[in-house]
C-alpha positions as CSV (number, residue, x, y, z in Angstrom):
1,X,-9.3,10.7,9.8
2,X,-8.7,11.7,6.2
3,X,-9.3,9.2,3.4
4,X,-5.7,9.3,2.3
5,X,-4.5,7.9,5.6
6,X,-6.9,5.0,5.3
7,X,-6.3,4.2,1.7
8,X,-4.8,1.0,1.1
9,X,-1.1,1.0,0.4
10,X,0.7,-1.0,-2.1
11,X,1.9,-3.3,0.7
12,X,-1.7,-4.1,1.7
13,X,-2.6,-5.4,-1.8
14,X,-1.5,-9.0,-1.7
15,X,-2.0,-11.9,-4.1
16,X,-3.6,-15.1,-2.8
17,X,-2.9,-18.6,-3.9
18,X,-0.6,-17.5,-6.7
19,X,2.4,-19.7,-5.9
20,X,2.7,-20.8,-9.5
21,X,3.4,-17.1,-10.4
22,X,5.8,-15.7,-7.9
23,X,6.7,-18.5,-5.7
24,X,10.5,-19.2,-5.9
25,X,11.3,-22.7,-4.8
26,X,14.1,-22.2,-2.3
27,X,16.8,-25.0,-2.3
28,X,19.9,-25.1,-0.3
29,X,22.9,-24.9,-2.5
30,X,24.9,-26.0,0.6
31,X,23.5,-29.5,0.1
32,X,26.4,-31.1,-1.8
33,X,24.3,-33.8,-3.4
34,X,21.9,-31.3,-4.9
35,X,24.7,-29.1,-6.1
36,X,26.4,-32.0,-7.8
37,X,23.2,-33.1,-9.4
38,X,22.5,-29.7,-10.8
39,X,26.1,-29.4,-12.1
40,X,25.7,-32.8,-13.8
41,X,22.5,-31.6,-15.4
42,X,24.3,-28.6,-16.8
43,X,27.2,-30.6,-18.1
44,X,24.9,-33.1,-19.8
45,X,22.8,-30.3,-21.5
46,X,25.9,-28.4,-22.6
47,X,27.4,-31.6,-24.0
48,X,24.2,-32.4,-25.9
49,X,24.2,-28.9,-27.4
50,X,27.9,-29.2,-28.5
51,X,27.5,-32.7,-30.0
52,X,24.1,-32.3,-31.5
53,X,24.7,-29.0,-33.2
54,X,22.9,-30.3,-36.3
55,X,19.6,-30.9,-34.4
56,X,16.5,-28.7,-34.9
57,X,16.1,-25.2,-33.5
58,X,13.1,-26.4,-31.4
59,X,15.2,-29.0,-29.6
60,X,18.0,-26.6,-28.9
61,X,15.5,-24.1,-27.6
62,X,14.0,-26.7,-25.2
63,X,17.5,-27.4,-23.9
64,X,18.2,-23.7,-23.4
65,X,14.9,-23.4,-21.5
66,X,15.7,-26.4,-19.2
67,X,19.1,-25.0,-18.3
68,X,17.5,-21.5,-17.7
69,X,14.9,-23.0,-15.3
70,X,17.6,-25.1,-13.5
71,X,19.4,-21.8,-12.8
72,X,16.1,-20.2,-11.8
73,X,15.4,-22.9,-9.3
74,X,18.9,-22.3,-7.8
75,X,18.2,-18.6,-7.5
76,X,20.9,-17.7,-10.0
77,X,18.8,-15.3,-11.9
78,X,21.6,-13.7,-14.0
79,X,22.5,-17.0,-15.5
80,X,18.9,-18.0,-15.9
81,X,18.2,-14.8,-17.9
82,X,21.0,-15.6,-20.3
83,X,19.7,-19.1,-21.2
84,X,16.0,-18.0,-21.2
85,X,16.8,-15.2,-23.6
86,X,18.3,-17.8,-25.9
87,X,15.2,-20.0,-25.5
88,X,13.0,-17.1,-26.3
89,X,14.3,-16.9,-29.9
90,X,12.2,-20.0,-30.8
91,X,8.4,-19.9,-31.1
92,X,8.0,-23.2,-29.2
93,X,9.5,-21.8,-26.0
94,X,8.9,-18.1,-26.6
95,X,5.9,-17.6,-24.2
96,X,7.3,-19.8,-21.4
97,X,10.7,-18.1,-21.6
98,X,9.2,-14.6,-21.7
99,X,6.9,-15.4,-18.7
100,X,9.9,-16.6,-16.6
101,X,12.0,-13.6,-17.7
102,X,9.2,-11.5,-16.3
103,X,9.3,-13.5,-13.0
104,X,13.0,-12.9,-12.8
105,X,12.6,-9.2,-13.4
106,X,9.9,-9.0,-10.7
107,X,12.1,-10.9,-8.2
108,X,14.9,-8.4,-8.9
109,X,12.5,-5.5,-8.5
110,X,12.8,-4.4,-12.1
111,X,9.1,-3.8,-12.2
112,X,8.9,-1.9,-15.4
113,X,10.8,-4.6,-17.3
114,X,8.6,-7.3,-15.7
115,X,5.5,-5.5,-16.8
116,X,6.9,-5.3,-20.4
117,X,7.5,-9.0,-20.4
118,X,4.1,-10.0,-19.1
119,X,2.2,-7.6,-21.2
120,X,4.3,-8.7,-24.2
121,X,2.8,-12.1,-23.8
122,X,-0.7,-10.5,-23.7
123,X,-0.1,-8.9,-27.1
124,X,0.3,-12.4,-28.6
125,X,-2.3,-14.1,-26.3
126,X,-4.7,-11.7,-24.6
127,X,-6.4,-14.5,-22.7
128,X,-3.3,-15.9,-21.0
129,X,-4.5,-16.2,-17.4
130,X,-1.0,-16.5,-15.8
131,X,0.3,-13.5,-17.7
132,X,-2.9,-11.4,-16.8
133,X,-2.4,-12.2,-13.1
134,X,1.3,-11.4,-13.2
135,X,0.8,-8.2,-15.2
136,X,-2.0,-7.0,-12.9
137,X,0.1,-7.7,-9.7
138,X,3.1,-6.0,-11.2
139,X,1.1,-2.9,-12.1
140,X,-0.2,-2.8,-8.5
141,X,3.4,-2.9,-7.2
142,X,4.2,-0.1,-9.6
143,X,1.3,1.9,-8.3
144,X,-0.4,1.9,-11.7
145,X,-4.0,1.0,-10.6
146,X,-5.5,2.0,-13.9
147,X,-3.7,-0.7,-15.8
148,X,-4.0,-3.2,-13.0
149,X,-7.8,-2.7,-13.1
150,X,-7.9,-3.3,-16.9
151,X,-6.0,-6.6,-16.4
152,X,-8.3,-7.8,-13.6
153,X,-11.4,-6.9,-15.5
154,X,-10.3,-9.1,-18.4
155,X,-9.2,-11.8,-16.1
156,X,-12.6,-12.0,-14.4
157,X,-14.3,-12.2,-17.7
158,X,-12.3,-15.3,-18.3
159,X,-12.6,-16.9,-14.9
160,X,-15.5,-15.1,-13.1
161,X,-15.7,-17.8,-10.4
162,X,-12.2,-16.9,-9.0
163,X,-12.9,-15.2,-5.6
164,X,-9.2,-14.5,-5.1
165,X,-9.0,-12.5,-8.3
166,X,-12.3,-10.9,-7.5
167,X,-10.8,-9.8,-4.1
168,X,-7.7,-8.3,-5.7
169,X,-9.8,-6.5,-8.3
170,X,-12.0,-5.0,-5.5
171,X,-8.8,-3.9,-3.7
172,X,-7.7,-2.1,-6.8
173,X,-11.1,-0.4,-7.3
174,X,-11.0,0.6,-3.6
175,X,-7.6,2.2,-4.1
176,X,-9.0,4.1,-7.0
177,X,-11.9,5.3,-4.8
178,X,-14.4,3.4,-6.9
179,X,-16.1,2.1,-3.7
180,X,-19.5,1.1,-5.2
181,X,-17.8,-1.0,-7.9
182,X,-15.6,-2.6,-5.3
183,X,-18.7,-3.5,-3.2
184,X,-20.4,-4.9,-6.3
185,X,-17.5,-7.1,-7.1
186,X,-17.3,-8.6,-3.6
187,X,-21.1,-9.3,-3.6
188,X,-20.5,-11.8,-6.4
189,X,-18.7,-14.1,-4.0
190,X,-21.2,-14.7,-1.1
191,X,-19.5,-17.9,0.2
192,X,-16.0,-16.3,0.3
193,X,-17.5,-13.2,1.8
194,X,-18.8,-15.2,4.7
195,X,-15.5,-17.1,5.2
196,X,-12.8,-14.7,4.3
197,X,-12.1,-12.0,6.9
198,X,-10.1,-9.9,4.5
199,X,-13.0,-9.8,2.1
200,X,-15.4,-9.0,4.9
201,X,-13.3,-6.0,6.0
202,X,-12.9,-4.7,2.5
203,X,-16.7,-5.0,2.0
204,X,-17.3,-3.0,5.2
205,X,-14.8,-0.3,4.2
206,X,-16.4,0.0,0.7
207,X,-19.8,0.5,2.3
208,X,-18.4,2.8,4.9
209,X,-16.7,5.1,2.3
210,X,-20.2,5.5,0.7
211,X,-21.6,6.3,4.2
212,X,-24.0,3.4,3.9
213,X,-25.8,2.5,7.1
214,X,-25.3,-1.1,6.2
215,X,-21.6,-0.6,7.0
216,X,-22.5,-0.5,10.7
217,X,-23.6,-4.1,10.8
218,X,-20.8,-5.2,8.5
219,X,-18.1,-3.6,10.7
220,X,-19.7,-4.9,13.9
221,X,-19.8,-8.4,12.6
222,X,-16.2,-8.3,11.5
223,X,-15.0,-6.8,14.9
224,X,-16.7,-9.7,16.8
225,X,-13.8,-12.0,15.8
226,X,-11.1,-9.6,14.8
227,X,-9.4,-6.6,16.2
228,X,-7.8,-3.8,14.2
229,X,-7.5,-0.2,15.5
230,X,-7.9,1.4,12.0
231,X,-11.0,-0.7,11.3
232,X,-12.5,0.2,14.7
233,X,-11.8,3.9,14.1
234,X,-13.5,3.6,10.7
235,X,-16.4,1.9,12.4
236,X,-16.7,4.7,14.9
237,X,-16.7,7.3,12.1
238,X,-19.6,5.5,10.4
239,X,-21.5,5.4,13.7
240,X,-20.9,9.1,14.2
241,X,-22.0,9.9,10.6
242,X,-25.3,8.2,11.3
243,X,-25.6,9.9,14.7
244,X,-25.2,6.9,16.9
245,X,-23.2,9.1,19.2
246,X,-23.0,7.0,22.3
247,X,-21.8,4.0,20.4
248,X,-19.4,6.2,18.4
249,X,-17.8,7.5,21.6
250,X,-17.5,4.0,23.0
251,X,-15.7,2.8,19.9
252,X,-13.4,5.9,19.7
253,X,-12.5,5.2,23.4
254,X,-11.7,1.6,22.6
255,X,-9.5,2.7,19.8
256,X,-7.7,5.1,22.2
257,X,-7.2,2.4,24.8
258,X,-5.7,-0.1,22.2
259,X,-3.5,2.4,20.4
260,X,-0.2,1.1,21.7
261,X,2.6,2.2,19.5
262,X,0.5,2.6,16.4
263,X,0.6,5.9,14.6
264,X,-2.5,5.3,12.5
265,X,-4.8,6.7,13.6
266,X,-2.9,9.1,15.7
267,X,-3.8,9.6,19.4
268,X,-4.5,13.3,18.9
269,X,-6.9,12.5,16.0
270,X,-8.8,10.0,18.1
271,X,-9.1,12.5,21.0
272,X,-10.3,15.3,18.6
273,X,-12.9,12.8,17.3
274,X,-14.2,12.2,20.8
275,X,-14.3,15.9,21.5
276,X,-16.2,16.5,18.3
277,X,-18.9,14.0,19.2
278,X,-19.2,15.3,22.7
279,X,-19.6,18.9,21.5
280,X,-22.3,17.8,19.1
281,X,-24.1,15.3,21.3
282,X,-23.6,16.9,24.7
283,X,-23.6,20.6,23.8
284,X,-25.0,21.5,27.2
285,X,-21.7,20.4,28.9
286,X,-18.1,21.5,28.6
287,X,-16.9,17.9,28.3
288,X,-16.1,18.3,24.6
289,X,-14.0,21.4,25.2
290,X,-12.1,19.6,28.0
291,X,-11.4,16.7,25.7
292,X,-10.3,19.1,22.9
293,X,-7.9,20.9,25.2
294,X,-6.4,17.5,26.1
295,X,-5.9,16.7,22.5
296,X,-4.2,20.1,21.9
297,X,-1.9,19.4,24.9
298,X,-1.0,16.1,23.3
299,X,-0.1,17.9,20.1
300,X,-3.3,18.4,18.1
301,X,-2.9,21.5,15.8
302,X,-5.4,21.0,13.0
303,X,-6.9,24.5,13.0
304,X,-8.9,23.7,9.8
305,X,-10.7,20.8,11.5
306,X,-11.8,23.0,14.4
307,X,-12.9,25.7,12.0
308,X,-14.9,23.2,10.0
309,X,-16.6,22.1,13.3
310,X,-17.4,25.8,14.0
311,X,-18.9,26.3,10.6
312,X,-21.0,23.1,10.7
313,X,-23.7,24.9,12.7
314,X,-23.9,22.0,15.1
315,X,-22.1,23.8,18.0
316,X,-23.9,26.6,19.9
317,X,-23.7,28.8,23.0
318,X,-20.6,28.9,25.3
319,X,-18.9,25.9,23.5
320,X,-19.0,27.8,20.2
321,X,-17.3,30.8,21.9
322,X,-14.7,28.5,23.5
323,X,-13.9,26.9,20.1
324,X,-13.3,30.4,18.6
325,X,-11.0,31.3,21.5
326,X,-9.1,28.0,21.0
327,X,-8.6,28.7,17.3
328,X,-7.4,32.2,18.0
329,X,-4.9,30.9,20.5
330,X,-3.6,28.2,18.0
331,X,-3.2,30.8,15.3
332,X,-1.1,33.0,17.6
333,X,1.0,30.0,18.6
334,X,1.4,29.2,14.9
335,X,2.6,32.7,14.1
336,X,5.0,32.7,17.1
337,X,6.4,29.4,15.9
338,X,7.0,30.7,12.4
339,X,8.7,33.8,13.9
340,X,11.0,31.6,16.0
341,X,11.9,29.5,13.0
342,X,12.7,32.6,10.9
343,X,14.7,34.1,13.8
344,X,16.7,30.9,14.1
345,X,17.4,31.0,10.4
346,X,18.6,34.6,10.6
347,X,20.9,33.9,13.5
348,X,22.4,30.9,11.7
349,X,23.0,33.0,8.6
350,X,24.7,35.7,10.7
351,X,26.9,33.1,12.3
352,X,28.0,31.7,9.0
353,X,28.7,35.3,7.7
354,X,30.9,36.0,10.8
355,X,32.8,32.7,10.3
356,X,33.4,33.6,6.6
357,X,34.6,37.1,7.7
358,X,37.0,35.7,10.3
359,X,38.4,33.3,7.8
360,X,39.0,36.1,5.3
361,X,40.7,38.3,7.9
362,X,43.2,35.4,8.7
363,X,44.2,35.1,5.1
364,X,47.1,37.2,3.6
365,X,45.7,39.5,1.0
366,X,48.8,39.3,-1.1
367,X,49.5,35.6,-1.3
368,X,46.4,34.1,0.0
369,X,48.5,32.3,2.7
370,X,48.1,32.5,6.5
């Protein structure tokens, strides 16, 4: 299985315990009492603004902010933005307004704008923890791991005891293929590492990507109480790498049995992995060739993977000759498929040309009419 398939995606990177950042308190506007109460609040605030026009800027800004947040709580983000932008004009409510404008932009999937708002706060206050968390998570959603990593690094210098922030930082480092650094971060939280299954799995994967033998025990411990086909496949790969072939085959077969409707890892990839181990570990039998032929029947067509196995020097005798024959057959099928596609394209082009010709012949050359 290639690394790209197993890289964590943006959807896997989740914040934990950050309700104060992105949690939108949902209230039913169908509740007539609540709606009336909010309407009354708006009317009072508006009246105060109209009557007390001579009051200070700070007081007016606070009123703007209160109205904006009332709209935010109702989920009326467009109205909330209008009032928060007014509140943002005063120093006293600038940061709070900008932060909540960032939250609104994030909620409405305007991620670039959200990042600008959060990072704007950091220009004024580089140690603002809420803004650092929000900016880091927004950058993750944007796929900008470099900037997310910078934010998390600063955040952990401010609150190094935060296991949740440490976990998210490790996830970012893992996504950047900085596996040793991810492992080092997670090791700083031994208690959380014992209790948190997500941290345990990330720790195992970080070790596994470095081909550390310790990953075997870490994966095995995690799989005692959890079941995940991708994780089990990775476990089998680590076992294979360290030449625990019997255990690797056992785990590959468990992965195959539990595959269900999952597409990662693919059935053909699992079957090829089993074939590879059999060819290496049991070279005096043809079991590996039989398994590989089954994988090909199921749709396996990765010629490069088979050629890599041939070039590894781990396959000898009759199995090596059989692999070469299989590669030759796959290459012929590939060429034949390309020819079929090209022929179908030519036939379609000819049909279109005939249709155009028929249309022209039905048109009067003088007037262009039928």
